[in-house]
C-alpha positions as CSV (number, residue, x, y, z in Angstrom):
1,M,90.8,-47.5,25.5
2,K,87.4,-48.9,25.6
3,N,86.3,-45.8,27.4
4,K,88.2,-43.5,26.0
5,A,86.7,-44.3,22.3
6,L,83.2,-44.0,24.0
7,Y,84.0,-40.1,24.9
8,K,85.9,-39.6,21.6
9,L,82.5,-41.0,19.3
10,R,80.2,-39.3,21.8
11,L,82.2,-35.9,20.7
12,I,81.9,-37.1,17.2
13,L,78.3,-37.3,17.0
14,A,77.5,-34.4,19.5
15,A,79.3,-32.3,16.9
16,I,77.4,-33.5,13.9
17,V,73.8,-33.0,15.9
18,F,75.2,-29.4,16.5
19,V,76.2,-28.5,13.1
20,L,73.0,-30.0,11.6
21,A,71.1,-28.1,14.7
22,L,72.8,-24.8,13.5
23,A,72.5,-24.9,10.0
24,G,68.8,-26.1,10.4
25,I,68.1,-23.1,12.8
26,C,69.9,-20.8,10.6
27,G,68.3,-21.8,7.5
28,V,70.8,-22.9,5.5
29,F,70.3,-26.7,5.9
30,Y,67.4,-28.8,6.8
31,P,67.0,-32.2,5.1
32,V,68.0,-33.8,8.3
33,K,65.4,-32.5,10.8
34,I,67.2,-32.8,13.8
35,F,64.4,-30.8,16.0
36,D,61.9,-33.1,15.4
37,I,63.5,-35.4,18.4
38,Q,63.8,-32.7,20.8
39,F,62.0,-33.2,24.0
40,L,59.8,-30.9,24.2
41,P,58.6,-30.8,20.6
42,L,58.2,-34.3,20.6
43,L,55.7,-33.9,23.6
44,Q,54.0,-31.0,22.2
45,R,53.0,-33.1,19.0
46,V,51.8,-36.0,21.0
47,I,49.2,-33.9,22.7
48,T,48.5,-31.5,20.0
49,D,47.6,-33.8,17.2
50,F,48.7,-37.0,18.7
51,S,51.0,-37.9,16.2
52,I,51.6,-41.4,16.0
53,I,55.5,-41.0,14.6
54,A,56.4,-38.2,17.5
55,F,54.7,-40.5,19.8
56,V,57.3,-43.4,18.8
57,F,60.0,-41.2,18.9
58,F,59.0,-39.8,22.7
59,I,59.0,-43.3,23.9
60,M,62.3,-44.2,22.0
61,L,63.7,-41.0,24.1
62,A,62.4,-42.1,27.3
63,G,63.6,-45.6,26.7
64,I,67.2,-44.5,26.0
65,T,67.5,-42.4,28.8
66,F,66.1,-45.4,31.1
67,L,68.7,-47.6,29.4
68,C,71.6,-45.0,29.2
69,G,71.0,-42.4,31.3
70,R,70.7,-38.7,30.4
71,I,72.7,-39.3,26.9
72,Y,70.2,-36.8,25.4
73,C,71.8,-33.8,27.4
74,S,75.1,-34.1,26.1
75,L,74.3,-35.8,22.6
76,V,71.1,-34.5,21.1
77,C,70.1,-31.2,22.9
78,P,71.8,-28.4,20.9
79,F,71.6,-25.9,23.9
80,G,73.4,-28.8,26.0
81,I,76.0,-29.1,23.3
82,L,76.4,-25.3,23.1
83,Q,76.8,-25.0,27.1
84,E,79.7,-27.6,26.4
85,I,81.8,-25.7,23.9
86,I,81.4,-22.5,26.1
87,G,82.7,-24.8,28.8
88,F,85.6,-26.3,26.9
89,V,86.5,-22.4,25.9
90,K,86.5,-21.5,29.8
91,H,88.8,-24.1,30.6
92,K,91.1,-23.7,28.1
93,V,91.6,-19.7,29.2
94,N,91.4,-20.8,33.1
95,K,93.2,-23.6,33.7
96,S,92.6,-24.1,37.4
97,G,92.5,-27.5,38.8
98,K,89.6,-26.6,41.3
99,S,86.6,-29.0,41.8
100,S,83.0,-28.2,40.3
101,R,81.3,-30.1,42.5
102,Q,77.4,-28.6,43.0
103,V,74.5,-28.7,45.2
104,N,71.8,-30.6,43.7
105,F,69.2,-28.1,45.0
106,P,65.6,-28.9,45.4
107,L,64.7,-25.7,43.4
108,K,65.0,-27.7,40.2
109,Y,61.6,-29.7,41.2
110,F,59.8,-26.4,41.8
111,V,60.8,-24.9,38.6
112,A,59.8,-27.9,36.8
113,A,56.5,-28.1,38.3
114,I,55.9,-24.6,37.6
115,V,56.7,-24.7,33.7
116,W,55.3,-28.0,33.4
117,G,52.1,-27.1,35.2
118,T,51.2,-24.8,33.1
119,F,52.4,-26.4,29.7
120,F,50.1,-29.0,30.7
121,G,47.6,-26.2,31.7
122,G,47.5,-25.4,27.9
123,T,50.1,-22.8,27.7
124,A,53.8,-22.5,26.5
125,A,53.7,-19.2,28.3
126,A,56.3,-19.8,31.2
127,I,58.2,-22.7,29.2
128,R,59.4,-20.8,26.3
129,Y,61.3,-18.8,28.3
130,V,63.5,-21.9,29.9
131,E,63.4,-24.7,27.7
132,P,66.5,-25.4,26.2
133,Y,65.4,-26.1,22.4
134,T,63.3,-23.3,22.5
135,L,66.3,-21.0,24.1
136,F,68.4,-22.3,21.6
137,G,66.8,-21.2,18.8
138,S,65.7,-18.0,20.3
139,A,69.6,-17.4,20.6
140,M,70.6,-18.3,17.4
141,T,68.2,-15.9,16.1
142,L,69.3,-12.9,18.1
143,S,66.2,-12.9,19.6
144,V,65.9,-10.8,23.0
145,T,65.0,-13.8,25.3
146,G,67.7,-16.1,23.7
147,L,70.4,-13.5,23.9
148,I,69.3,-12.5,27.6
149,A,69.6,-16.6,28.0
150,V,72.8,-16.7,26.8
151,V,74.1,-14.3,29.0
152,I,72.6,-15.8,32.1
153,V,74.0,-19.1,30.9
154,L,77.6,-17.7,30.4
155,A,77.5,-16.4,34.0
156,A,76.5,-19.8,35.1
157,I,79.0,-21.7,33.2
158,I,81.5,-19.4,34.7
159,W,80.5,-20.3,38.2
160,K,79.7,-23.7,37.9
161,D,80.0,-25.2,34.7
162,R,76.5,-26.8,33.6
163,V,74.6,-25.8,36.5
164,F,71.5,-24.7,34.2
165,C,71.3,-28.4,32.8
166,T,71.6,-30.1,36.7
167,N,69.6,-27.7,38.6
168,F,67.2,-25.4,36.4
169,C,66.1,-27.4,33.0
170,P,62.8,-28.7,33.2
171,V,63.6,-31.3,30.6
172,G,67.0,-32.0,32.7
173,T,64.7,-32.6,35.4
174,V,62.4,-35.2,34.0
175,L,65.6,-36.9,32.3
176,G,67.3,-37.1,35.5
177,L,64.9,-38.7,37.5
178,I,64.3,-41.5,34.9
179,S,68.2,-41.7,35.3
180,K,68.3,-42.3,38.4
181,V,67.2,-45.9,38.1
182,S,68.7,-46.4,34.3
183,F,70.5,-49.5,33.8
184,N,73.9,-48.1,32.6
185,K,75.3,-45.3,35.0
186,I,78.7,-43.8,35.7
187,Y,80.0,-45.6,38.6
188,I,83.6,-45.9,40.0
189,S,85.5,-49.3,40.3
190,D,87.6,-50.6,42.9
191,I,90.9,-50.0,41.1
192,C,90.4,-46.2,41.5
193,V,93.1,-44.5,43.4
194,S,91.0,-41.3,44.3
195,C,93.0,-39.0,42.3
196,G,90.1,-36.7,41.7
197,M,90.9,-36.4,37.8
198,C,87.5,-37.4,37.1
199,E,85.8,-35.1,40.0
200,K,88.1,-32.0,38.7
201,N,86.9,-32.2,34.9
202,C,83.2,-33.4,35.7
203,P,81.0,-30.7,34.3
204,S,78.0,-31.5,36.1
205,G,80.2,-31.6,39.2
206,C,78.0,-35.0,40.0
207,I,81.5,-36.7,41.2
208,N,82.7,-37.3,44.6
209,S,85.9,-38.9,44.1
210,K,86.8,-39.1,48.2
211,E,83.7,-41.1,49.0
212,K,83.9,-42.9,45.3
213,T,79.9,-42.0,44.5
214,V,78.3,-40.8,41.2
215,D,74.9,-38.5,41.2
216,N,73.7,-39.9,38.2
217,E,70.4,-38.0,38.4
218,T,72.4,-34.8,37.5
219,C,75.4,-36.6,35.2
220,V,74.6,-35.4,31.7
221,K,76.4,-38.2,30.7
222,C,79.1,-36.4,28.7
223,L,82.0,-39.1,29.3
224,K,84.9,-36.7,30.1
225,C,85.5,-38.4,33.3
226,L,86.1,-41.8,31.1
227,D,88.8,-40.0,29.1
228,V,90.6,-38.1,32.0
229,C,90.5,-41.2,34.6
230,P,94.7,-42.4,34.7
231,K,94.1,-45.8,35.8
232,G,90.5,-46.7,33.7
233,G,89.3,-46.5,37.3
234,I,85.5,-45.0,36.3
235,K,83.3,-46.8,34.2
236,Y,80.1,-46.6,32.1
237,G,77.7,-49.6,32.0
238,I,75.7,-51.6,34.6
239,A,77.4,-50.9,38.0
240,P,78.2,-54.1,40.2
241,K,75.1,-54.8,42.5
242,K,75.5,-53.1,46.5
243,T,73.5,-53.9,49.1
244,V,71.5,-50.5,49.7
245,K,68.9,-49.9,52.2
246,F,66.1,-48.2,51.0
247,S,65.3,-45.1,52.7
248,L,63.2,-42.3,52.0
249,K,64.4,-39.1,54.1
250,R,61.6,-36.4,55.3
251,R,63.1,-33.7,53.5
252,Q,62.8,-35.7,50.0
253,M,58.9,-36.6,50.9
254,I,58.2,-33.0,51.7
255,I,60.1,-31.7,48.1
256,A,58.2,-34.1,46.7
257,G,54.8,-33.3,47.7
258,V,55.3,-29.7,47.5
259,A,56.2,-30.1,43.7
260,F,53.1,-32.3,43.0
261,T,51.2,-29.8,45.0
262,L,52.6,-27.1,43.0
263,F,52.5,-28.8,39.7
264,G,48.7,-29.3,40.1
265,G,48.1,-25.8,41.1
266,M,50.1,-25.0,38.1
267,I,47.4,-26.7,36.0
268,K,45.1,-24.9,36.5
269,A,47.0,-21.2,36.5
270,G,47.8,-22.4,33.0
271,L,44.4,-23.3,32.1
272,E,43.4,-19.8,33.6
273,I,46.5,-18.0,31.7
274,K,45.4,-19.4,28.1
275,D,42.1,-17.8,28.7
276,R,43.2,-14.7,30.2
277,I,46.0,-14.6,26.6
278,A,42.8,-14.7,24.2
279,E,41.5,-12.1,25.5
280,K,43.6,-9.3,24.2
281,I,45.1,-10.0,21.1
282,K,46.4,-7.9,18.1
283,E,44.6,-9.0,15.0
284,V,47.5,-10.8,13.0
285,I,48.0,-13.3,10.2
286,L,49.4,-16.5,10.8
287,P,51.0,-19.5,8.8
288,A,48.8,-22.0,7.4
289,G,48.3,-24.6,9.6
290,A,48.3,-22.2,12.8
291,R,44.4,-22.8,13.3
292,N,43.7,-19.3,15.1
293,R,45.3,-17.0,16.9
294,E,44.5,-17.9,20.5
295,Q,45.9,-21.6,19.9
296,F,48.7,-20.7,18.4
297,L,49.6,-17.9,21.0
298,N,49.9,-20.7,23.5
299,K,51.5,-23.2,21.5
300,C,54.1,-21.8,19.4
301,L,57.3,-22.2,21.1
302,N,59.3,-19.0,19.7
303,C,62.2,-21.4,18.2
304,N,62.0,-19.0,15.2
305,L,62.7,-22.3,12.9
306,C,60.0,-21.3,10.6
307,V,61.6,-17.7,10.6
308,E,64.9,-18.6,9.1
309,N,63.4,-21.1,7.2
310,C,60.9,-18.8,5.4
311,P,61.9,-18.2,1.6
312,E,59.9,-15.0,1.7
313,K,61.1,-13.8,5.1
314,I,57.4,-12.8,5.8
315,I,57.3,-14.7,8.9
316,K,58.3,-12.3,11.7
317,K,59.5,-13.0,15.4
318,A,57.1,-12.2,18.5
319,D,56.7,-8.8,19.4
320,A,55.2,-6.3,22.3
321,D,51.9,-6.7,20.2
322,Y,51.7,-10.4,19.5
323,G,54.1,-13.0,21.7
324,A,54.4,-15.6,19.1
325,V,55.6,-15.5,15.3
326,H,53.1,-13.9,12.6
327,L,53.5,-12.8,8.7
328,D,53.8,-9.5,7.4
329,Y,53.2,-9.2,3.9
330,T,55.0,-5.5,3.5
331,K,57.9,-6.5,1.6
332,S,56.5,-9.8,0.3
333,H,53.5,-12.3,0.1
334,C,52.8,-16.6,1.1
335,R,54.1,-18.2,-1.7
336,F,51.5,-20.6,-3.5
337,D,54.3,-23.4,-4.1
338,C,55.8,-23.5,-0.7
339,N,54.9,-24.9,2.7
340,E,58.3,-24.6,4.1
341,C,56.9,-22.9,7.7
342,S,54.2,-26.2,8.0
343,R,57.2,-28.7,7.2
344,V,60.1,-27.4,9.5
345,C,58.3,-26.5,12.5
346,P,59.0,-29.8,15.0
347,S,56.4,-28.7,17.9
348,G,53.0,-29.2,15.9
349,A,51.9,-25.3,16.8
350,I,52.1,-25.0,13.0
351,K,50.2,-28.4,11.5
352,R,52.0,-30.0,9.0
353,L,50.1,-29.5,5.7
354,S,50.6,-31.2,2.4
355,L,51.5,-28.4,-0.4
356,E,47.8,-29.3,-1.6
357,E,46.1,-28.5,1.8
358,K,48.4,-25.5,2.5
359,Q,47.1,-24.2,-0.8
360,H,43.5,-24.4,-0.3
361,T,43.9,-23.2,3.7
362,R,42.4,-19.6,3.9
363,I,45.0,-17.8,6.4
364,A,43.4,-14.1,5.8
365,M,41.0,-12.3,3.4
366,A,41.8,-9.6,0.7
367,M,39.9,-6.4,0.3
368,I,40.0,-4.4,-2.9
369,N,39.6,-0.2,-2.3
370,S,37.7,0.8,-5.2
371,D,38.3,4.3,-4.5
372,K,42.1,3.9,-4.7
373,C,41.9,1.0,-7.7
374,T,43.0,2.0,-11.1
375,Q,41.6,-0.9,-12.8
376,C,45.2,-2.1,-13.9
377,G,44.2,-5.6,-13.7
378,E,47.7,-6.8,-12.2
379,C,46.2,-8.4,-9.1
380,V,44.0,-10.4,-11.6
381,L,47.4,-12.2,-12.6
382,A,49.0,-12.4,-9.7
383,C,46.2,-14.3,-7.8
384,P,47.0,-17.9,-7.8
385,V,43.7,-19.4,-7.1
386,H,42.1,-16.9,-9.5
387,A,39.9,-15.5,-6.9
388,I,40.2,-12.1,-8.6
389,I,38.2,-11.3,-11.8
390,K,37.9,-8.5,-14.2
391,E,35.8,-7.6,-16.9
392,N,36.5,-5.3,-19.6
393,G,36.3,-1.6,-18.6
394,K,35.2,-2.7,-14.9
395,A,36.8,-2.6,-11.8
396,P,38.4,-6.1,-10.5
397,V,36.1,-8.2,-8.2
398,L,36.8,-10.3,-5.2
399,N,35.2,-13.7,-5.2
400,A,35.5,-14.4,-1.1
401,M,34.9,-18.0,-1.7
402,K,38.4,-18.6,-3.4
403,C,40.5,-16.2,-1.3
404,I,43.4,-17.8,0.7
405,G,44.6,-14.6,1.5
406,C,48.1,-15.2,0.4
407,G,48.9,-11.6,-0.2
408,A,50.2,-12.0,-3.7
409,C,47.5,-9.7,-5.2
410,K,48.6,-7.1,-2.3
411,N,52.2,-7.4,-3.1
412,T,51.8,-6.5,-7.3
413,C,49.6,-3.6,-6.6
414,Y,51.2,-0.7,-6.7
415,F,48.5,1.8,-5.8
416,G,47.9,0.3,-2.3
417,A,44.4,-0.4,-3.2
418,I,44.4,-4.1,-1.7
419,E,44.6,-4.7,2.0
420,I,44.7,-8.0,3.6
421,F,43.3,-8.8,6.9
422,G,43.7,-11.7,9.4
423,V,40.5,-14.4,9.8
424,K,39.4,-15.5,13.2
425,E,39.7,-19.1,12.5
426,Q,41.9,-20.7,9.5
427,K,39.6,-22.8,7.2
428,L,40.3,-25.6,4.6
429,L,38.5,-24.5,1.6
């Protein structure tokens, strides 16, 4: 009964997390910032600004994994929960009792070495295409990358349930290594009758019911095995001590050596990619707190959380010209009383600014074309920082020392006399 209750409790908590994540990514409801405790955003905030809060949460996440195993993958990761929902539908449609036992591919260590290496080299160019938090955001906002990822994951689930989590996910690989030595594990007790129900229903394919073994490195702690076991023979907790001879196989040593070598090489490659990305970048306007175009392009995860939560909908998704989100003043402007993008960004790509700081941050610069100006004075009234002044009978004049580039003047000008240009480096006035 206790085991079944754990499974049901896990389902309830996962459902709450998923609803909060879905509401947040769609810009409906985001006071409970569930993305602030996602693995990659936490790590990037620690690296980018050394946020004490992010560091504490990151250590807590690693500590919980050390105590409980990969519970993150089935309880906190929205992309993992999405895969569980898809898998549930799959098994409702196809009720075959075939075992889903998987092979623990060494490929995952090399994937992790490549994406984490380039990440620590200073660019998110590789990791944003395979990291679960980013893929969830891209998928839910119907970005091309996210939609492709969903199609691939759908195919993977049809093939081997949560094979993405167990054999490709770079976050899962890191958490799996910690989970391998965690205190609490899934294990099979002596009362097991080897009926195979746990193995047949395990989405991670980490149970061998004949040999009565569980691969806790790939186990995502969904606890479904606890629910389906008719005898209560499978347990979650501190496993009874057994005499195990430590044996580091030659194959494992080779894999570890190659992975570490690849990781080191990819750090260097990341540094080179970071510099090359900065060579040819379209001039764009970025949200306040993004600092500069080069740095932002290397740090933005393209989760599109800011896109969906922007009240004016001026933040646009990455495109062929600029590979990260950016501002478009075509239909509106950046509201002076809003710092929503800064507030919701969990990764530190957009620095968290107070409303007052945001109101004094220059993100662009306006320019008035006197040939088109009709001297109506609407821009003077629209400017929230009073950077435009107009004397009687004269054309409006822009005070460049005050302009923050919010676009309010451009948005109110009916004659196209005002243009807004991005700045090389954002500056706090």
